[in-house]
Short mmCIF file of the C-alpha atoms (twelve columns), coordinates in Angstrom:
data_MODEL
# 
_entry.id   MODEL 
# 
loop_
_atom_site.group_PDB 
_atom_site.id 
_atom_site.type_symbol 
_atom_site.label_atom_id 
_atom_site.label_alt_id 
_atom_site.label_comp_id 
_atom_site.label_asym_id 
_atom_site.label_seq_id 
_atom_site.Cartn_x 
_atom_site.Cartn_y 
_atom_site.Cartn_z 
_atom_site.pdbx_PDB_model_num 
ATOM 1   C CA . MET A 1   102.164 74.875  110.429 1 
ATOM 2   C CA . ALA A 2   104.414 77.358  108.620 1 
ATOM 3   C CA . PHE A 3   101.736 78.809  106.337 1 
ATOM 4   C CA . LEU A 4   99.414  81.655  107.252 1 
ATOM 5   C CA . THR A 5   95.748  80.724  107.376 1 
ATOM 6   C CA . ARG A 6   94.687  84.106  106.002 1 
ATOM 7   C CA . PRO A 7   95.253  85.467  102.475 1 
ATOM 8   C CA . VAL A 8   97.848  88.146  101.756 1 
ATOM 9   C CA . ALA A 9   98.146  90.678  98.950  1 
ATOM 10  C CA . VAL A 10  101.024 92.399  97.212  1 
ATOM 11  C CA . ARG A 11  101.069 95.548  95.114  1 
ATOM 12  C CA . VAL A 12  103.852 95.622  92.524  1 
ATOM 13  C CA . PRO A 13  104.742 98.598  90.302  1 
ATOM 14  C CA . ALA A 14  105.317 98.808  86.589  1 
ATOM 15  C CA . THR A 15  108.893 99.539  85.619  1 
ATOM 16  C CA . SER A 16  110.822 101.052 82.751  1 
ATOM 17  C CA . ALA A 17  114.299 99.680  82.108  1 
ATOM 18  C CA . ASN A 18  117.328 100.835 80.116  1 
ATOM 19  C CA . LEU A 19  116.188 104.485 80.264  1 
ATOM 20  C CA . GLY A 20  118.148 105.184 77.091  1 
ATOM 21  C CA . PRO A 21  121.850 104.536 77.697  1 
ATOM 22  C CA . GLY A 22  121.487 102.334 80.784  1 
ATOM 23  C CA . PHE A 23  121.092 99.106  78.826  1 
ATOM 24  C CA . ASP A 24  120.423 96.104  81.110  1 
ATOM 25  C CA . ALA A 25  121.440 98.167  84.160  1 
ATOM 26  C CA . LEU A 26  119.152 101.094 84.979  1 
ATOM 27  C CA . GLY A 27  115.468 100.964 85.893  1 
ATOM 28  C CA . LEU A 28  112.695 103.124 87.264  1 
ATOM 29  C CA . ALA A 29  109.560 102.115 89.190  1 
ATOM 30  C CA . LEU A 30  106.317 103.751 88.057  1 
ATOM 31  C CA . THR A 31  102.980 104.434 89.769  1 
ATOM 32  C CA . LEU A 32  101.060 101.861 87.744  1 
ATOM 33  C CA . TYR A 33  100.310 98.613  89.558  1 
ATOM 34  C CA . ASP A 34  99.273  94.990  89.609  1 
ATOM 35  C CA . VAL A 35  97.665  93.795  92.836  1 
ATOM 36  C CA . VAL A 36  97.792  90.056  93.514  1 
ATOM 37  C CA . GLU A 37  96.050  88.267  96.375  1 
ATOM 38  C CA . ALA A 38  97.005  84.723  97.367  1 
ATOM 39  C CA . ARG A 39  95.990  82.140  99.939  1 
ATOM 40  C CA . VAL A 40  96.971  78.582  100.680 1 
ATOM 41  C CA . THR A 41  94.234  76.016  100.010 1 
ATOM 42  C CA . ALA A 42  93.697  72.312  100.575 1 
ATOM 43  C CA . GLY A 43  94.677  71.460  97.005  1 
ATOM 44  C CA . GLY A 44  94.851  72.542  93.375  1 
ATOM 45  C CA . VAL A 45  95.659  75.913  91.813  1 
ATOM 46  C CA . THR A 46  93.174  78.558  90.714  1 
ATOM 47  C CA . VAL A 47  94.013  81.940  89.206  1 
ATOM 48  C CA . GLU A 48  91.500  84.712  88.551  1 
ATOM 49  C CA . VAL A 49  92.685  87.594  86.350  1 
ATOM 50  C CA . THR A 50  90.924  90.938  85.863  1 
ATOM 51  C CA . GLY A 51  92.194  94.035  84.084  1 
ATOM 52  C CA . GLU A 52  95.183  93.833  81.754  1 
ATOM 53  C CA . GLY A 53  95.672  90.350  80.325  1 
ATOM 54  C CA . ALA A 54  92.234  89.067  81.356  1 
ATOM 55  C CA . GLY A 55  91.217  86.272  79.010  1 
ATOM 56  C CA . ASP A 56  94.771  85.875  77.696  1 
ATOM 57  C CA . LEU A 57  96.806  84.880  80.746  1 
ATOM 58  C CA . PRO A 58  96.632  81.281  82.022  1 
ATOM 59  C CA . SER A 59  94.536  80.371  85.045  1 
ATOM 60  C CA . ASP A 60  96.560  77.359  86.215  1 
ATOM 61  C CA . GLU A 61  100.054 76.310  87.306  1 
ATOM 62  C CA . SER A 62  101.556 77.867  84.169  1 
ATOM 63  C CA . HIS A 63  100.701 81.415  85.283  1 
ATOM 64  C CA . LEU A 64  103.958 83.282  85.868  1 
ATOM 65  C CA . VAL A 65  103.006 84.379  89.385  1 
ATOM 66  C CA . VAL A 66  102.390 80.753  90.350  1 
ATOM 67  C CA . ARG A 67  105.651 79.617  88.766  1 
ATOM 68  C CA . ALA A 68  107.562 82.288  90.699  1 
ATOM 69  C CA . MET A 69  105.809 81.285  93.917  1 
ATOM 70  C CA . ARG A 70  106.794 77.671  93.357  1 
ATOM 71  C CA . ARG A 71  110.447 78.649  92.889  1 
ATOM 72  C CA . ALA A 72  110.362 80.729  96.061  1 
ATOM 73  C CA . PHE A 73  108.713 77.931  98.033  1 
ATOM 74  C CA . GLU A 74  111.489 75.597  96.871  1 
ATOM 75  C CA . VAL A 75  114.129 78.015  98.194  1 
ATOM 76  C CA . LEU A 76  112.204 78.305  101.455 1 
ATOM 77  C CA . GLY A 77  111.833 74.538  101.754 1 
ATOM 78  C CA . GLU A 78  108.032 74.626  101.873 1 
ATOM 79  C CA . ARG A 79  105.306 73.171  99.669  1 
ATOM 80  C CA . PRO A 80  101.684 74.316  100.068 1 
ATOM 81  C CA . ALA A 81  98.943  71.840  99.225  1 
ATOM 82  C CA . GLY A 82  97.184  74.326  96.955  1 
ATOM 83  C CA . LEU A 83  96.978  77.988  95.987  1 
ATOM 84  C CA . ALA A 84  94.241  80.425  95.046  1 
ATOM 85  C CA . LEU A 85  95.214  83.715  93.356  1 
ATOM 86  C CA . ARG A 86  93.329  86.823  92.329  1 
ATOM 87  C CA . CYS A 87  95.225  89.158  89.984  1 
ATOM 88  C CA . ARG A 88  94.009  92.703  89.387  1 
ATOM 89  C CA . ASN A 89  96.330  93.887  86.658  1 
ATOM 90  C CA . GLY A 90  96.941  97.510  85.777  1 
ATOM 91  C CA . ILE A 91  100.258 96.995  83.961  1 
ATOM 92  C CA . PRO A 92  99.873  96.551  80.183  1 
ATOM 93  C CA . GLN A 93  101.154 93.187  78.996  1 
ATOM 94  C CA . ALA A 94  104.135 92.904  76.607  1 
ATOM 95  C CA . ARG A 95  104.546 96.666  76.232  1 
ATOM 96  C CA . GLY A 96  107.986 97.234  77.771  1 
ATOM 97  C CA . LEU A 97  106.617 98.160  81.203  1 
ATOM 98  C CA . GLY A 98  107.824 95.179  83.202  1 
ATOM 99  C CA . SER A 99  104.640 93.081  83.370  1 
ATOM 100 C CA . SER A 100 106.656 89.849  83.533  1 
ATOM 101 C CA . SER A 101 108.982 91.245  86.175  1 
ATOM 102 C CA . ALA A 102 105.976 92.392  88.197  1 
ATOM 103 C CA . ALA A 103 104.512 88.884  88.071  1 
ATOM 104 C CA . ILE A 104 107.808 87.337  89.173  1 
ATOM 105 C CA . VAL A 105 108.348 89.779  92.039  1 
ATOM 106 C CA . ALA A 106 104.707 89.394  93.097  1 
ATOM 107 C CA . GLY A 107 105.097 85.624  93.238  1 
ATOM 108 C CA . ILE A 108 108.272 85.721  95.303  1 
ATOM 109 C CA . VAL A 109 106.941 88.306  97.756  1 
ATOM 110 C CA . LEU A 110 103.644 86.436  98.119  1 
ATOM 111 C CA . ALA A 111 105.399 83.124  98.753  1 
ATOM 112 C CA . ARG A 112 107.534 84.512  101.563 1 
ATOM 113 C CA . GLY A 113 104.536 86.498  102.852 1 
ATOM 114 C CA . LEU A 114 102.449 83.352  103.225 1 
ATOM 115 C CA . ILE A 115 105.085 81.822  105.510 1 
ATOM 116 C CA . GLU A 116 105.245 83.034  109.102 1 
ATOM 117 C CA . ASP A 117 108.978 83.794  109.022 1 
ATOM 118 C CA . GLY A 118 109.329 84.019  105.242 1 
ATOM 119 C CA . ALA A 119 110.813 87.520  105.136 1 
ATOM 120 C CA . ALA A 120 113.570 86.514  107.554 1 
ATOM 121 C CA . ARG A 121 114.382 83.414  105.523 1 
ATOM 122 C CA . LEU A 122 114.296 85.184  102.126 1 
ATOM 123 C CA . ASP A 123 115.318 88.827  102.437 1 
ATOM 124 C CA . ASP A 124 115.260 91.394  99.620  1 
ATOM 125 C CA . ALA A 125 118.830 90.635  98.537  1 
ATOM 126 C CA . ALA A 126 118.022 86.943  98.155  1 
ATOM 127 C CA . ALA A 127 114.661 87.744  96.558  1 
ATOM 128 C CA . LEU A 128 116.434 89.855  93.930  1 
ATOM 129 C CA . VAL A 129 118.839 87.023  93.122  1 
ATOM 130 C CA . LEU A 130 115.909 84.636  92.701  1 
ATOM 131 C CA . ALA A 131 113.858 87.093  90.631  1 
ATOM 132 C CA . ASP A 132 116.775 87.655  88.277  1 
ATOM 133 C CA . ALA A 133 117.357 83.899  87.985  1 
ATOM 134 C CA . ILE A 134 113.773 83.542  86.769  1 
ATOM 135 C CA . GLU A 135 113.565 86.689  84.628  1 
ATOM 136 C CA . GLY A 136 117.069 86.768  83.193  1 
ATOM 137 C CA . HIS A 137 117.776 90.501  83.549  1 
ATOM 138 C CA . PRO A 138 117.937 92.443  86.834  1 
ATOM 139 C CA . ASP A 139 117.138 95.917  85.473  1 
ATOM 140 C CA . ASN A 140 113.340 95.434  85.676  1 
ATOM 141 C CA . VAL A 141 113.025 93.229  88.746  1 
ATOM 142 C CA . ALA A 142 115.216 95.522  90.873  1 
ATOM 143 C CA . PRO A 143 113.012 98.654  90.701  1 
ATOM 144 C CA . CYS A 144 109.866 96.520  90.982  1 
ATOM 145 C CA . LEU A 145 111.125 95.017  94.225  1 
ATOM 146 C CA . LEU A 146 112.858 98.063  95.692  1 
ATOM 147 C CA . GLY A 147 111.054 101.050 94.142  1 
ATOM 148 C CA . GLY A 148 112.605 104.315 92.997  1 
ATOM 149 C CA . PHE A 149 115.551 104.426 90.602  1 
ATOM 150 C CA . THR A 150 117.864 101.420 90.656  1 
ATOM 151 C CA . ILE A 151 121.256 100.445 89.297  1 
ATOM 152 C CA . ALA A 152 121.528 96.684  88.886  1 
ATOM 153 C CA . TRP A 153 124.321 94.324  87.922  1 
ATOM 154 C CA . THR A 154 125.096 90.606  87.983  1 
ATOM 155 C CA . GLY A 155 128.169 89.075  89.611  1 
ATOM 156 C CA . GLU A 156 129.360 85.655  90.698  1 
ATOM 157 C CA . GLN A 157 126.724 85.486  93.436  1 
ATOM 158 C CA . GLY A 158 123.893 86.606  91.160  1 
ATOM 159 C CA . ALA A 159 122.095 89.916  90.832  1 
ATOM 160 C CA . SER A 160 122.657 92.932  93.056  1 
ATOM 161 C CA . ALA A 161 121.221 96.439  92.984  1 
ATOM 162 C CA . VAL A 162 121.438 99.803  94.671  1 
ATOM 163 C CA . ARG A 163 118.446 102.074 95.036  1 
ATOM 164 C CA . ARG A 164 118.667 105.839 94.570  1 
ATOM 165 C CA . GLU A 165 116.042 108.413 95.437  1 
ATOM 166 C CA . PRO A 166 114.811 110.257 92.328  1 
ATOM 167 C CA . ALA A 167 115.084 114.035 92.303  1 
ATOM 168 C CA . PRO A 168 111.897 115.987 93.069  1 
ATOM 169 C CA . GLY A 169 109.970 117.170 90.052  1 
ATOM 170 C CA . ILE A 170 110.592 114.192 87.750  1 
ATOM 171 C CA . ARG A 171 107.322 113.271 86.085  1 
ATOM 172 C CA . PRO A 172 107.445 110.138 83.904  1 
ATOM 173 C CA . VAL A 173 104.929 109.974 81.080  1 
ATOM 174 C CA . VAL A 174 104.300 106.654 79.350  1 
ATOM 175 C CA . PHE A 175 102.938 106.338 75.816  1 
ATOM 176 C CA . VAL A 176 101.436 102.866 75.363  1 
ATOM 177 C CA . PRO A 177 100.614 101.612 71.838  1 
ATOM 178 C CA . GLU A 178 97.841  99.206  70.933  1 
ATOM 179 C CA . GLY A 179 100.251 96.574  69.596  1 
ATOM 180 C CA . ARG A 180 102.392 94.330  71.754  1 
ATOM 181 C CA . GLY A 181 106.109 93.607  71.574  1 
ATOM 182 C CA . LEU A 182 108.377 90.720  72.501  1 
ATOM 183 C CA . THR A 183 111.603 91.173  74.444  1 
ATOM 184 C CA . GLU A 184 113.154 88.202  72.653  1 
ATOM 185 C CA . THR A 185 112.455 89.730  69.234  1 
ATOM 186 C CA . ALA A 186 113.843 93.110  70.270  1 
ATOM 187 C CA . ARG A 187 116.968 91.540  71.753  1 
ATOM 188 C CA . ALA A 188 117.538 89.469  68.596  1 
ATOM 189 C CA . ALA A 189 117.900 92.707  66.634  1 
ATOM 190 C CA . LEU A 190 121.022 93.696  68.566  1 
ATOM 191 C CA . PRO A 191 124.469 93.111  67.048  1 
ATOM 192 C CA . LYS A 192 126.993 90.878  68.794  1 
ATOM 193 C CA . THR A 193 129.551 93.716  68.890  1 
ATOM 194 C CA . VAL A 194 129.374 97.514  68.856  1 
ATOM 195 C CA . PRO A 195 131.986 100.172 68.011  1 
ATOM 196 C CA . HIS A 196 134.221 101.166 70.907  1 
ATOM 197 C CA . ALA A 197 133.225 104.811 70.413  1 
ATOM 198 C CA . ASP A 198 129.561 103.940 70.906  1 
ATOM 199 C CA . ALA A 199 130.322 101.973 74.077  1 
ATOM 200 C CA . ALA A 200 132.299 104.910 75.445  1 
ATOM 201 C CA . PHE A 201 129.501 107.311 74.487  1 
ATOM 202 C CA . ASN A 202 126.942 105.254 76.393  1 
ATOM 203 C CA . ALA A 203 129.165 104.879 79.442  1 
ATOM 204 C CA . GLY A 204 129.334 108.653 79.740  1 
ATOM 205 C CA . ARG A 205 125.619 109.138 79.141  1 
ATOM 206 C CA . ALA A 206 124.660 106.411 81.644  1 
ATOM 207 C CA . ALA A 207 126.810 108.055 84.315  1 
ATOM 208 C CA . LEU A 208 125.216 111.416 83.483  1 
ATOM 209 C CA . LEU A 209 121.766 109.835 83.706  1 
ATOM 210 C CA . VAL A 210 122.395 108.751 87.307  1 
ATOM 211 C CA . HIS A 211 123.257 112.371 88.110  1 
ATOM 212 C CA . ALA A 212 120.277 113.743 86.168  1 
ATOM 213 C CA . LEU A 213 117.691 111.448 87.747  1 
ATOM 214 C CA . THR A 214 118.910 111.985 91.288  1 
ATOM 215 C CA . THR A 215 120.241 115.543 91.323  1 
ATOM 216 C CA . ASP A 216 119.793 117.599 88.145  1 
ATOM 217 C CA . PRO A 217 116.747 116.778 85.956  1 
ATOM 218 C CA . ALA A 218 117.666 119.612 83.588  1 
ATOM 219 C CA . ARG A 219 120.354 117.270 82.218  1 
ATOM 220 C CA . LEU A 220 117.877 114.538 81.270  1 
ATOM 221 C CA . PHE A 221 117.760 115.286 77.546  1 
ATOM 222 C CA . ALA A 222 121.490 114.786 77.038  1 
ATOM 223 C CA . ALA A 223 121.562 111.996 79.616  1 
ATOM 224 C CA . THR A 224 119.014 109.869 77.722  1 
ATOM 225 C CA . GLU A 225 120.956 109.701 74.439  1 
ATOM 226 C CA . ASP A 226 121.759 106.142 73.395  1 
ATOM 227 C CA . ARG A 227 123.835 104.343 70.770  1 
ATOM 228 C CA . LEU A 228 123.728 100.735 71.996  1 
ATOM 229 C CA . HIS A 229 120.222 99.435  71.389  1 
ATOM 230 C CA . GLN A 230 117.457 101.820 70.305  1 
ATOM 231 C CA . ASP A 231 118.594 102.451 66.731  1 
ATOM 232 C CA . TYR A 232 119.184 98.744  66.135  1 
ATOM 233 C CA . ARG A 233 115.603 97.996  67.226  1 
ATOM 234 C CA . ALA A 234 114.001 100.823 65.265  1 
ATOM 235 C CA . ASP A 235 113.131 98.807  62.143  1 
ATOM 236 C CA . GLY A 236 111.148 96.334  64.238  1 
ATOM 237 C CA . MET A 237 109.258 99.128  66.035  1 
ATOM 238 C CA . PRO A 238 108.843 101.923 63.460  1 
ATOM 239 C CA . LEU A 239 105.966 103.646 65.287  1 
ATOM 240 C CA . THR A 240 107.934 103.639 68.520  1 
ATOM 241 C CA . ALA A 241 111.066 104.981 66.854  1 
ATOM 242 C CA . ASP A 242 109.016 107.680 65.127  1 
ATOM 243 C CA . LEU A 243 107.412 108.837 68.376  1 
ATOM 244 C CA . VAL A 244 110.734 108.900 70.230  1 
ATOM 245 C CA . GLY A 245 112.215 110.934 67.365  1 
ATOM 246 C CA . ARG A 246 109.324 113.395 67.304  1 
ATOM 247 C CA . LEU A 247 109.413 113.954 71.055  1 
ATOM 248 C CA . ARG A 248 113.172 114.388 71.130  1 
ATOM 249 C CA . GLY A 249 112.863 116.782 68.194  1 
ATOM 250 C CA . GLN A 250 110.736 118.928 70.506  1 
ATOM 251 C CA . GLY A 251 113.429 118.831 73.192  1 
ATOM 252 C CA . VAL A 252 111.694 116.178 75.331  1 
ATOM 253 C CA . ALA A 253 113.818 113.490 77.000  1 
ATOM 254 C CA . ALA A 254 112.125 110.436 75.467  1 
ATOM 255 C CA . VAL A 255 113.342 106.833 75.231  1 
ATOM 256 C CA . VAL A 256 112.075 103.378 74.384  1 
ATOM 257 C CA . SER A 257 110.662 101.855 77.564  1 
ATOM 258 C CA . GLY A 258 112.462 98.591  78.204  1 
ATOM 259 C CA . ALA A 259 112.439 96.546  75.007  1 
ATOM 260 C CA . GLY A 260 109.416 98.510  73.752  1 
ATOM 261 C CA . PRO A 261 107.085 99.226  72.179  1 
ATOM 262 C CA . SER A 262 106.018 101.779 74.829  1 
ATOM 263 C CA . VAL A 263 107.774 105.131 75.031  1 
ATOM 264 C CA . LEU A 264 108.870 106.802 78.257  1 
ATOM 265 C CA . ALA A 265 109.241 110.586 78.397  1 
ATOM 266 C CA . PHE A 266 110.263 112.785 81.301  1 
ATOM 267 C CA . GLY A 267 108.042 115.776 81.896  1 
ATOM 268 C CA . ILE A 268 109.935 118.610 83.516  1 
ATOM 269 C CA . GLY A 269 109.442 122.357 83.412  1 
ATOM 270 C CA . GLY A 270 105.660 122.190 83.040  1 
ATOM 271 C CA . TRP A 271 105.667 120.118 79.833  1 
ATOM 272 C CA . THR A 272 102.218 118.810 78.945  1 
ATOM 273 C CA . PRO A 273 102.211 115.505 77.032  1 
ATOM 274 C CA . PRO A 274 100.317 115.701 73.737  1 
ATOM 275 C CA . PRO A 275 97.608  113.258 72.689  1 
ATOM 276 C CA . VAL A 276 98.929  110.743 70.149  1 
ATOM 277 C CA . PRO A 277 96.392  108.849 68.015  1 
ATOM 278 C CA . GLY A 278 96.623  105.110 68.621  1 
ATOM 279 C CA . TRP A 279 98.524  105.521 71.909  1 
ATOM 280 C CA . ARG A 280 97.409  105.715 75.532  1 
ATOM 281 C CA . VAL A 281 99.115  108.612 77.298  1 
ATOM 282 C CA . LEU A 282 99.684  107.934 80.997  1 
ATOM 283 C CA . PRO A 283 101.160 110.744 83.137  1 
ATOM 284 C CA . LEU A 284 102.639 108.972 86.157  1 
ATOM 285 C CA . ASP A 285 105.000 109.490 89.075  1 
ATOM 286 C CA . VAL A 286 108.002 107.541 90.294  1 
ATOM 287 C CA . ASP A 287 106.946 104.783 92.681  1 
ATOM 288 C CA . VAL A 288 109.205 104.977 95.717  1 
ATOM 289 C CA . ALA A 289 107.853 101.997 97.694  1 
ATOM 290 C CA . GLY A 290 108.429 99.013  95.410  1 
ATOM 291 C CA . ALA A 291 106.625 95.748  96.151  1 
ATOM 292 C CA . ARG A 292 104.358 96.206  99.166  1 
ATOM 293 C CA . LEU A 293 102.886 93.264  101.033 1 
ATOM 294 C CA . GLY A 294 99.791  93.474  103.213 1 
ATOM 295 C CA . ASP A 295 96.657  91.704  104.319 1 
ATOM 296 C CA . VAL A 296 93.763  91.479  101.872 1 
ATOM 297 C CA . PRO A 297 91.301  94.323  102.605 1 
# 
């Protein structure tokens, strides 16, 4: 039988995409995690959720982790009789921190982990292609799978990514609001075309951001300037836009995290993040491991 008889668990990190000018391309893994345990059963699907999303997320086949597992099993040519999942979620839902990408990556990694030779049959490159096919954008799934700082793109064969090691001393701080956001709504606010000057501006800043995150964090303030998406989304997220503006007014490299509404700031030079009423302030680190599979403790 191809399936393991014991349960397995995966830890998947939160992510922040775009990072200012790196729209749909750049992403960073963060030390905030979902842990999902899975085992093959004799039949049916059960999903237990604790932590973020408990009481809101489905507990059946429609759960995103299960759907991603099913897609991965199809690629692997296997079909388990049943599945039992336990999700311990630390990633806030619908806040621009990659909760959907984490669920998708968790499902794919669990599916191949439950098969004796699954990792050989579905390596990370193929897993990234599949995760992007489900999610629709590679900039969140790439850092979740690979960890660290990633540059992702999509070609004729699907998604690809390269992983870069972040420079020492980068300390991401996430500001999480009480209200949720929707990626679809944020994306709908974007124009179909942008001025050539703005595109050129962002190309330069995105290239600088790669340098700043990997070599020279002192350049992060200039490197996180953006003209392609944040201003267009500001009316739909006024509190987010206001906080980004206030932090940048203090010289802090702050951006909208993903499609929002969370805010990501980079703490360098001993900066202490201030309390903000109505927001959770989470000082984090860069996760360098990505999705990690292991036996259930």
